[in-house]
Every structure is written in C-alpha cells, then in structure tokens.
C-alpha angles and dihedrals in degrees: 000000000000111000117249118265103254092215089060096052113123121261115222137184115264127221137185089277086069093056096101090052091048089054091048091051091049090051090049088059092046093254118137119261096250104176097172091051095048091046092054092048095048091047097044100035141031114271120201128189147171120228120227112254088222092056093250099135122263125347095188142016140180132172126213116198115191125208103199111299097305107066141018138184126224118210148150093044102173135162122188113255092238090057099043119135095020101107100264095120091053090048093051094046092047089053091052092048090055093046094049095061113185097346119123105252125209137171145166114249132197118220090258093051099041098082092059093049091049091053089055095051106272119137128200112244100165149354123249120207119210107208120192133179147097107298114229112195092186114162094330113150087233092056097107146303118334143100110324094000126127117223144165135219134227112273121237118210096219093045103036113022098089094048091043091053092046091053092045096052089050091053102033094039094222137069112272095158096119091053094043092051087060092049094082092061096036101047131071089222139006116191136181135203121213142189123190091348095306126108113251096175148343138203142183138204123205134177128238121168110315096340137079110221115212110207163156095035120177118179138162093226143357093268091058091045092052091049093051095045092047094050091047096046110029096087096040114136092204142032117302127217125204128176118207142153112280091227089073090090097163092053095042090050091048091051092049089053090054097052101271109114129179111273103174144348135221133191115249105219135188125197124242100004093284124158115243115245125236133030104303092179087081096045098096104169133011124238089237134322091262092055107033 
C-alpha cells in the first residue's frame, strides 16, 4: 500500500491529554520540556496537531491564542524532525489561518521558520531580543524603595485586576483579560506601578524549567519599566529571561549591564500587512514568544 501523503494528514484539536506528546515533540526538536508553559497554552488557546501515521505520537503542533475577535497569536509551531520538509508546517499554518478568520495574526519566527511564514503572507515588522542571565540589581537606583528610587508593589486581584486589564487593552489593542486573570495563579509575582492613584504599568514573573521569565511588562516609560523589572527579578534564585524589542536600546543596554545579555533573536511578524492595534510603545516585554 502506498504510504499516506504527510501533507494530507488530518489536523485535529489538541487537549490536555495530548500534553505528553507535545513535550516529546518539543524534545525531538531540541526544545525544553516546559510542561507549565504547554499546559497554559492548551488551556488558554486552541492547540492543533497531526498524529503520526506510525502511531508514534504527534508529528506536528501549533497553538492559536485569540484576544477577543480582533487579534490572535500563533505559537508552538513544531514538526517532528523525521517529517521535516514534507509540507506539514504549511498544512498546520494554513489550518490556523482558516481558523483565525478576520483577526490580525502575529507570531515570532526563527530564521529557519521565517521563509515559510513569508510564503503564507506574514511580514516582518520588528526584531525581538531574548535576553537571559542572572540579574544583578547592584546599586542601581531602581533597586528598591528609598529616597529617589522608583519601585512597584505586589498586585492584588480584587484591587488591581480591572485596572490592569483596562491598561493592557489600551496598550495591547486587544482583550487579554481572560489570560491576565490567570496570571495571578500562574506567575510567581505580579506587580504594579502607580502615580497619583492610577496604574502606570504592571509586570509579572513566572517560572518554567530552570528559568524565571519576566513578562509581560507594560510601562509608561523606561523608568517605570526598570522599576518593575528590578522588583520582579532582583531576588531570583536562577537565570531570568526577558523578551523585548531590540529598538529599546536604553533598556537592552541597562539589562546587559546587570548581567542579562542577548542570547537569541526572532522576527516579529504580522499577517497580511496589517497594522498592529494598541500603543505598542508601552508594551515593553512580551508574556512569551507564543503569546506576544
């Protein structure tokens, strides 16, 4: 019998029962086995996958995370190494494009993945730097409370969630309230910055594997961003990772000076030449590359 054309294999919806196979596929592509991250994505978004014809788990995955009806993120696009170059990536991405409808789609692409995305209508609009290292607050003026120092305070869901979501939709340009409501249980810390009783920024830090991810971070200016990042990262017992636009030269230089160098870059891409909604000048760091 002639083997099935891999590019014609059916795409199906994934659930939490598929989590072990997602982790196996990630490991196959030399990605870490980040169970907490995958669980959040499968619970908050729509995972799609292709089963291996030989019964060996999944040969491809992708996750679509919707923000209301206006925007959606594409992430966790993976194809098993033994099925590379056989059209599965194009099939998965085409499925997501059809599922997304009229929403503005965006993603972060590695150099190896970017050509496929370009063929399917995505355009590069920016470069995201992943910076990883042990954060050293030192004698930085943003290192904590004191005369002339900026600081933040721990966020409280009952007190701060509504204002935090209102600020976020203004900056992000789409409704992330369902995801942000989960942040308080998912993250190690959620902090807010205020001026005259109004929120001027917020940030979170969450653990995955041996790293503490700092993000999302929303801030009205670099001073507020430095205060939030410092308060989130200064007591970390491990390396931190933060993803931010490479044009933020003051912040990237500041992070490098505090032990957090650039480790990789990805292309931030948007489908169909659309303009991103919101005020991205205040979106300092993404939640994670799969979520924006």
